[in-house]
Each structure stands twice: as C-alpha cells, then as structure tokens.
C-alpha positions as CSV (number, residue, x, y, z in Angstrom):
1,Q,128.5,-55.3,-221.4
2,V,130.8,-56.2,-218.6
3,Q,129.2,-58.5,-216.0
4,L,130.6,-58.9,-212.5
5,V,129.9,-61.8,-210.1
6,E,131.0,-61.4,-206.5
7,S,131.4,-64.1,-203.9
8,G,133.1,-64.6,-200.5
9,G,131.2,-62.2,-198.3
10,G,129.8,-63.3,-195.0
11,L,130.3,-63.2,-191.2
12,V,133.7,-63.3,-189.6
13,Q,135.1,-62.7,-186.1
14,A,137.4,-59.8,-185.4
15,G,141.0,-60.7,-186.2
16,G,139.9,-63.2,-188.8
17,S,140.3,-63.3,-192.5
18,L,138.0,-63.3,-195.5
19,R,138.6,-63.4,-199.2
20,L,136.3,-61.7,-201.7
21,S,136.2,-62.7,-205.4
22,C,134.9,-60.9,-208.4
23,A,134.7,-62.7,-211.7
24,V,134.6,-60.5,-214.7
25,S,132.9,-61.5,-218.0
26,V,135.7,-60.0,-220.2
27,S,139.4,-60.4,-220.5
28,I,141.5,-58.6,-217.8
29,F,143.3,-57.0,-220.7
30,S,140.1,-55.3,-221.7
31,I,140.1,-53.5,-218.3
32,N,141.9,-50.5,-217.1
33,D,141.4,-50.1,-213.3
34,M,139.5,-52.5,-211.1
35,G,139.0,-52.7,-207.4
36,W,136.7,-52.6,-204.5
37,Y,134.5,-50.0,-202.8
38,R,132.7,-50.3,-199.5
39,Q,129.9,-48.5,-197.8
40,A,129.1,-48.8,-194.1
41,P,125.9,-47.6,-192.5
42,G,126.0,-43.8,-192.0
43,K,129.2,-43.4,-193.9
44,Q,130.1,-42.3,-197.4
45,R,131.3,-44.8,-200.0
46,E,135.0,-45.5,-199.6
47,L,137.4,-46.7,-202.2
48,V,139.2,-49.6,-200.5
49,A,141.7,-50.9,-203.0
50,T,142.5,-50.6,-206.7
51,I,144.7,-52.4,-209.2
52,T,145.6,-51.1,-212.6
53,R,146.1,-52.9,-215.8
54,F,149.9,-52.7,-215.1
55,G,149.5,-54.3,-211.7
56,N,150.0,-51.2,-209.6
57,T,148.0,-51.2,-206.4
58,N,146.6,-48.6,-204.1
59,Y,144.9,-48.9,-200.7
60,A,142.8,-46.7,-198.4
61,D,144.8,-45.8,-195.3
62,S,142.3,-47.6,-193.2
63,V,143.2,-51.0,-194.7
64,K,146.9,-50.7,-195.6
65,G,148.9,-53.6,-194.3
66,R,145.7,-55.7,-193.8
67,F,144.1,-56.0,-197.2
68,T,145.6,-57.2,-200.4
69,I,144.1,-56.8,-203.9
70,S,145.2,-59.2,-206.6
71,R,144.0,-60.6,-209.9
72,E,144.1,-63.9,-211.7
73,N,144.3,-63.2,-215.4
74,A,143.4,-66.6,-216.7
75,K,140.1,-66.6,-214.7
76,A,139.5,-62.9,-215.2
77,T,139.0,-62.5,-211.5
78,V,140.0,-59.9,-209.0
79,Y,140.4,-60.7,-205.3
80,L,140.4,-58.9,-202.1
81,Q,142.2,-60.7,-199.3
82,M,141.2,-59.2,-196.0
83,N,143.2,-60.1,-192.9
84,S,143.1,-58.8,-189.3
85,L,139.5,-57.7,-189.8
86,K,138.1,-55.1,-187.5
87,L,134.6,-54.2,-186.5
88,E,134.9,-51.0,-188.6
89,D,135.4,-53.1,-191.7
90,T,131.8,-54.1,-191.6
91,A,130.2,-52.8,-194.8
92,V,128.8,-53.7,-198.2
93,Y,131.6,-54.3,-200.6
94,Y,131.3,-53.5,-204.3
95,C,133.5,-54.7,-207.0
96,Y,134.1,-52.4,-210.0
97,V,135.9,-52.4,-213.3
98,E,136.8,-49.6,-215.6
99,R,136.9,-50.7,-219.2
100,Y,140.0,-49.9,-221.2
101,G,139.6,-47.5,-224.0
102,D,136.2,-45.9,-223.2
103,S,136.5,-45.9,-219.4
104,V,133.0,-47.3,-218.9
105,T,132.6,-48.5,-215.3
106,S,130.7,-51.5,-214.3
107,W,129.7,-52.5,-210.7
108,G,129.0,-55.7,-208.9
109,Q,125.8,-56.3,-206.9
110,G,127.5,-55.8,-203.5
111,T,128.5,-58.3,-200.9
112,Q,127.9,-57.9,-197.2
113,V,130.9,-58.3,-194.9
114,T,130.1,-58.4,-191.2
115,V,132.8,-58.5,-188.6
116,S,131.7,-59.5,-185.1
117,S,133.4,-59.4,-181.7
C-alpha cells in the first residue's frame, strides 16, 4: 500500500512560482514512473510531468520550459517546481506513482493551485 502526502499548493500571482511536494511511503526504487496530473474546471485531466525510475522526464507542451519535475531519493519525495505561472495553470494537481513490478498506480489527494492576476 503506497501512501502519498502532497503539500505546497496554494494561491500565487501570475508570473510567480510555487513548489509542490509529494512524499511517498516506499522507496523510490520501488517505483517505476511518478509524476503529476492536473484537472482544471471544465477540462479533461492532463498529465503535466513524469519522471521515470531512470530519471528521464517528460512534460506537457503547455508547461515546457516553466515546470521542472525532480525527486529526492533519500526522502522518497517527488517535486514539481512551477515557475512563470499563468492563469491557465489554475487546477487541482494530483501526484501519482506507478509501482515497479506490478504497475499498480497510487494517487494523492489533490492540491489546489490557484493563479491570480
């Protein structure tokens, strides 16, 4: 049973920065892919960023150059650094991990990110 605890969401002005954290209850080495989804009102869920067990990263076109996903292995934590935030980045952000071996996916509870003008 993988547990995910998210933090760092909140209100930020356009052009500002925010850092999301997701602490995972198991070793990073027990995880295949991990990353962040988001869902804005009236829109489909969007995969924002992923990082594999090998450190390879992928980003949605809408956030390339502005967001950075990373992990800290010793703390079993994945981060999403969000810079140059735009109004359209407003959404509920969900952390997920895919467990290595059986590919079971776990989800965080969701964190609201609101970007204001």
